[in-house]
Phi, psi and omega in degrees: 000141182297144176273354178291122182294343179271359178246126178236148174257123187221163171257130184276133178263215189296156174290145179233151179303138180106002178091024184245163160245153183262128174236163178227143177217114180051044177085352182270133175278134178234125174269118189247130176259156173074020173244187177223135180310134180099342182284151168257125190218163165259137181236147172265123184287143173223151182051053189244044178289152182298331181266002180291141180294326174211164179253168174233154179202159176243140176291129178240347177205141180247122180263320175231105186275147173290151176293346182266000179283135178230161176298133180292139183280352187222111185302320184295336180258001182274116183297324183291313180290327177294320179298323178296330181268356179076026178232167176273149176287144178288156178279170174107352178209047188288349176254013185294346179267005184245139177302147183301319180300317182285329173307314183289328175295316179295319178297322177298319178296317180295316179300314180300316181295318181294318181293323180288316186284317185263331181259352180057039184226139173277114185299319182298323180291346181247023170098003181280124180241003180130166180277128183253158178272134178294143179297128180100000179295144178288160184298323181264356179055038173253169175068025185264342185282118175267353176228128182215141179241143177229155170258174174231129183277180186295343179264006179080025180258142175300136188210166173221163183258146170289168178300129177052043181216148174265000177298156175237128181248120179301139178228156178230013177193165173215091189299338178281345183283152174310140182308326181293334177290317178290331178295340179292335183050055182301332181293348178265356184278156172283109191246002176300133182095358177247134182260332184207149176231131176239131184238136177229142181235135175292158186267356182283175179298320178259059188297127172281161180231133177236125179250124177254122176258124177260114184278148181263000175088000184263340182227104180298130178082011183300318181295319179297319179294320179293319182298325181297338182269356180286156173301154184298334184278359182259138172271158181212149176213164177240150172248117192267346179263117182297129178081355181282169178225122178301319182299329181266003177080013184258345181255161178254116182266125181237125179289132176255322177194149179069222185250160176257016181214163177239152175257142177229153177224125181222129176051040176082007179242139181263140180235154175238125182242119185263138171049239181270015181305143186289139172208148180303140191280313184292138184301333181264353188296313184304309181293320180298315184286322177300317180300316182291316181297314181294325178292322181289315184275326181043056184292134179265172180301133178089358182288157177244118188230144172249138173249104187263137190058054195283347181060224182275006176100024181308311180273332184299321184295306178296329176295317180297321177299318185290321185278341175071186186295334182271357180261189178211135171239117178264107186258109186244128180219141182277325184282123183301316182297316180292324178296326176296323175299319180298321178301315179293317186288341183246014187296338180277357184244099178296339179281355178266123177255114182262124182226132182254130179158179178296131188303311187297328179274318185292320180301310181296319181297313182296319180290323178295318180297327182265357184049048186240157171239155182263155171267321183203169185220140164258128182239114181228071187282172173293178186302333181285350178093182183278313181089167188296322182295317179293321177299317178300318179295321178293321178299317181290341184290342182088356183302139178265336182227143175228124171260113189255116178258121187226140176254010182217118183293332181290311180292326175299317180295317179297316179292328176300317179297318179293319179293321178297319179295336181267003175103013177256136179252134176284116185256328182225144175226126175232111180254125189238137181276078179265010176223057183300148181073008171234173180276356184282159178207161179245133180242136171238110183245140177257122176250138179232135179289136180235000000 
């Protein structure tokens, strides 16, 4: 056994939300990344202060490997190879050492535990049968990210950060990213003076590519020089305000070449996504989620529906088609830039009302002004969930059905408990692996007022 006090040999217990396994040492709980439940491993401690409520650690050596362990597809994210180089593994592929089948089994266990502990609900009794693979997924589940962000280190090298760390690790590939993102070879560009790069790829056969360079203010024209080195088929823009966000209206977006937006097409409708505007990350996610939401709500002609945290209108457009001229779709989004995209994307539907603002306040205000009640709601909140105020607003709306799209099982479980207390019963659960090789998962749940 190592004499290094920062290295412990432990047996890994159950999987925990957040990409961890739980280990114990002298009564102390340790959340361990890059292992598999049941393995005996050595871990390097992190966040291990004596007064800490729990510790954290990364696997650096495996003594008894799980049958589900496979070689990691990405050296920069592999904890074992990173330990040999004396660096931390980058985030974004923390399940890459686990077989895909077992990844989904672990996610199912985590979802069940979260729903039971935080939502006070037995997942199986409410229709949960396991995490499923989206139709059309590749065999290795790589190349699915249509949106990817990178940092740039002090030497001008393309980089990414490890989990809960401000360190920057140089990278020369991102295997989960769409192939066109890796074809850009961003690591070969002159990047001094740039602090962050965000890349988005359209999901169509002739997918466009948009590269956003965020300048750090130290080198005038850095983004322009980098853009000139991109392949001709890539568009580029710069964000000139450090720390700003185009989607939130705080950054200044300047076109460098090509377009400052991407086109997407889902279920026969075309969308325009500008700059950093939000769009589902997995290449199959938009179509997969639209199909599930529409199947759950089945809105008829003349129905009144709200699309909350609507983004650029992914769900609003098919809902507007379904409810027709006599119906209403109230599309509410908080980010000004993304809401402007929704205005463009829904301009052909007079029955779509686009409103920008905080969901819990805007929903009540819009319904009060129209003296209207809702039939159903699509709820697609950020990772933190909807929260009690938004749940209260939905209860007052009169809606009988809610299709809840969630990327976090913990916030989904908490909101489930609040919805249950308000008289909504969870009737259907569909958990989809739209984030393979990571601990994340997507849930689409149908709630019905009883």
